[in-house]
C-alpha positions in Angstrom: 1.1 10.5 27.9 1.0 7.3 25.8 -0.4 7.3 22.5 -2.3 3.8 21.0 -2.4 4.5 17.4 -6.0 4.2 15.8 -4.8 3.0 12.5 -5.7 -0.4 13.2 -9.4 0.2 14.9 -10.8 0.1 11.6 -10.5 -2.4 8.5 -10.0 0.3 5.7 -8.8 3.9 5.3 -9.2 5.4 1.9 -7.9 8.9 0.3 -12.0 10.1 -0.3 -12.2 11.8 -3.9 -11.4 15.4 -2.3 -8.6 14.1 -1.5 -9.2 13.9 2.7 -7.6 10.9 4.4 -10.6 9.1 5.8 -11.4 5.8 7.9 -14.2 3.8 7.1 -16.4 3.5 10.1 -19.0 1.4 7.8 -20.3 1.7 4.5 -22.6 4.6 5.5 -19.7 6.5 7.8 -15.9 8.1 6.8 -14.8 9.8 9.3 -12.1 12.6 7.8 -8.8 13.0 10.0 -7.4 15.0 7.2 -8.3 18.7 5.2 -9.4 17.9 1.6 -6.6 18.1 -0.8 -3.9 16.4 1.5 -3.2 13.0 0.5 -1.8 10.8 -2.5 -0.4 7.8 -1.2 -1.4 5.9 2.0 -0.4 3.3 4.1 -0.8 2.2 7.6 1.6 0.3 9.7 2.0 -2.8 11.8 1.0 -1.0 15.3 -1.4 1.5 13.3 0.3 4.3 13.0 -0.8 6.1 9.2 1.8 6.8 6.9 0.5 9.6 4.1 2.2 10.8 1.2 1.4 14.6 0.8 0.2 16.6 -2.1 2.8 19.1 -1.3 6.3 17.9 -3.0 9.5 17.5 -1.6 12.3 19.4 -2.0 14.1 17.0 -3.1 11.5 15.1 -5.6 8.6 13.0 -4.9 6.2 13.7 -1.9 6.5 15.0 1.4 5.6 12.2 4.0 3.3 13.2 6.8 2.2 10.6 9.8 -0.5 10.4 12.5 -0.8 8.3 15.7 -3.9 10.3 17.0 -6.0 11.2 13.8 -5.4 14.6 15.0 -2.1 15.8 15.0 0.4 15.4 11.6 3.8 15.7 11.8 5.8 16.5 8.6 8.8 14.7 7.8 11.8 17.6 7.4 15.1 15.9 6.2 17.9 15.8 3.5 15.9 12.5 2.0 14.0 12.9 -1.3 10.2 12.2 -0.9 8.0 9.3 -2.1 6.3 7.9 -4.6 4.9 4.7 -3.0 4.3 4.1 0.4 4.5 0.7 3.2 3.6 0.2 6.5 7.0 -1.7 7.9 8.0 -2.5 11.2 6.5 -1.3 14.6 5.5 2.2 13.4 7.9 2.6 10.6 7.0 3.0 6.6 9.2 2.0 4.0 8.7 4.0 0.3 9.9 4.2 -2.8 11.5 7.2 -4.4 11.4 8.9 -7.8 14.8 7.5 -8.7 14.0 3.9 -7.6 15.5 3.4 -4.4 13.4 1.9 -1.2 14.2 4.3 1.9 13.4 3.6 5.5 11.2 6.2 7.6 10.6 5.9 11.2 8.5 8.6 13.7 11.3 9.4 15.7 12.9 10.7 12.3 15.2 8.0 11.5 15.9 7.6 7.7 18.3 5.7 5.7 18.4 4.3 1.9 18.0 0.5 1.6 18.1 -0.3 -1.9 20.5 1.3 -4.5 20.1 1.2 -8.3 17.9 -1.3 -8.7 15.2 1.0 -10.6 12.3 -0.4 -8.6 8.9 0.8 -10.1 6.7 -0.6 -7.4 6.8 -2.2 -4.0 5.0 -3.4 -1.0 6.2 -5.4 2.4 4.6 -7.4 4.1 5.0 -10.4 7.1 8.7 -9.9 6.7 8.8 -10.0 2.9 9.4 -7.5 0.0 8.1 -7.7 -3.2 8.9 -5.3 -6.1 9.2 -5.0 -9.7 12.7 -4.5 -11.3 14.8 -5.8 -13.7 16.8 -9.2 -12.7 19.6 -7.8 -14.3 20.5 -4.7 -15.2 19.0 -3.1 -18.6 16.4 -6.6 -18.5 12.7 -6.6 -18.4 11.4 -5.8 -14.9 10.3 -8.6 -13.5 8.6 -9.6 -10.1 10.9 -10.2 -7.4 10.5 -11.2 -3.6 13.2 -10.7 -1.1 13.9 -10.5 2.6 16.6 -7.9 4.8 19.0 -8.7 7.2 21.8 -7.0 8.5 21.1 -4.3 5.9 21.5 -6.5 2.8 18.8 -7.9 0.3 18.2 -11.2 -0.7 15.7 -11.3 -4.3 14.7 -14.2 -5.8 12.8 -13.7 -9.3 9.1 -14.8 -9.1 8.4 -17.6 -11.9 5.5 -15.8 -13.5 4.6 -14.4 -16.8 1.7 -11.9 -15.5 3.8 -9.0 -14.0 1.5 -6.8 -11.9 1.1 -3.1 -10.7 -0.3 -1.6 -7.6 1.8 -4.6 -5.2 0.0 -5.4 -2.1 1.7 -8.1 0.3 -1.0 -9.5 2.4 0.1 -11.0 6.5 0.9 -14.2 4.9 3.8 -12.6 2.8 1.7 -13.0 -0.2 0.9 -10.7 -3.2 -1.8 -8.9 -4.5 -2.1 -6.9 -8.0 -3.5 -5.8 -10.9 -2.7 -7.7 -14.2 -4.8 -7.1 -17.4 -7.3 -4.6 -15.2 -7.9 -7.6 -12.9 -6.4 -8.8 -9.2 -4.3 -11.4 -9.2 -2.6 -13.0 -6.4 1.3 -14.2 -6.3 1.6 -17.0 -4.0 5.5 -17.5 -2.8 4.8 -21.0 -1.4 3.0 -22.6 -4.0 4.9 -20.5 -6.8 1.5 -19.9 -8.3 -0.3 -17.6 -10.0 -4.1 -16.8 -10.0 -6.6 -14.4 -10.5 -8.0 -13.5 -6.8 -11.5 -13.3 -6.4 -14.3 -13.3 -8.9 -17.8 -10.8 -9.6 -15.6 -8.0 -10.8 -17.4 -7.0 -13.9 -14.9 -3.9 -14.6 -11.3 -3.2 -14.7 -9.5 -3.3 -11.3 -7.2 0.0 -10.9 -6.3 -0.8 -7.4 -6.0 -3.8 -4.7 -4.8 -3.9 -0.8 -4.6 -6.8 1.1 -3.2 -6.7 5.0 -5.6 -8.8 7.2 -8.5 -7.8 4.8 -8.7 -7.3 0.8 -10.1 -4.5 -0.9 -10.0 -3.1 -4.2 -11.4 0.2 -6.4 -12.8 0.0 -10.1 -12.8 2.0 -13.2 -16.2 3.3 -12.3 -16.2 6.5 -12.2 -18.8 8.7 -10.2 -18.8 11.8 -8.9 -17.8 10.5 -5.4 -14.8 8.4 -7.1 -14.2 5.2 -7.8 -16.5 2.1 -6.2 -15.1 0.7 -3.2 -14.8 -3.6 -3.0 -14.5 -5.9 -0.2 -13.2 -9.8 -1.3 -15.9 -12.0 1.0 -14.5 -15.8 1.9 -17.8 -17.4 -0.3 -18.2 -19.3 -3.1 -14.1 -19.4 -3.8 -13.8 -16.0 -3.2 -15.9 -12.9 -4.8 -16.0 -9.1 -4.7 -18.8 -7.3 -3.2 -19.8 -3.5 -3.5 -19.1 -1.7 -0.3 -21.3 1.2 -1.4 -18.6 3.9 -1.2 -15.9 5.4 -3.0 -12.7 6.5 -3.0 -9.4 7.4 -4.9 -6.8 5.1 -3.2 -7.4 2.4 -0.3 -5.3 1.2 2.2 -6.0 -2.3 4.1 -4.9 -2.6 7.9 -3.9 -4.8 10.5 -7.4 -4.8 12.2 -8.0 -7.9 13.9 -11.7 -8.3 15.2 -14.5 -9.9 13.2 
């Protein structure tokens, strides 16, 4: 039986305040696909496979990796590789993840795992449209800077992005541009224009996270009983943030292609 992964059936997935993984069906309906206290990280691969970082630690460090395609059965990755502290969708059904040691690893649903970087001391990363964006020093012992890279024949080619506004919480969109939080504000880092610019307006409080694949979302530092408010980026008036009316502790945009 062929399973069509459900991840891209929705524009957005969240980790709710109780730690459960939920699809955002609409602004008044969340559809949970896990138990509470389940995940601390989340990413959707291009084919719709849902990857999560477990609340359970990996014996080799970091959090254990889990994946599902049907939203019913979760599979745990069991191997000798370390777990992750950050995870991103990669190619087809696979993911890439960052370890406590600052290395990037590859993992797919067939159990294939390999280490992609070593010794770079990466502190943040994401992948999209063929590009890796990451934070690490350009030279050993240097100040961490924003880097953009490609991987070919198991070899990385990295280039330092020219910006003094080094962000946190990187998210790479369908176009290969990078977004993150700098000075509590969402910023965009556009590689072809080599420009850095504030991303969207209308957030009157501190932003905690931004996520952008085919659609862009953010969460802000307005703690409520149900988590932090979620905002959607709307292509109006040069780009504005509008409250969705839902709360979350983590947001993960998808490659949903509907209207």
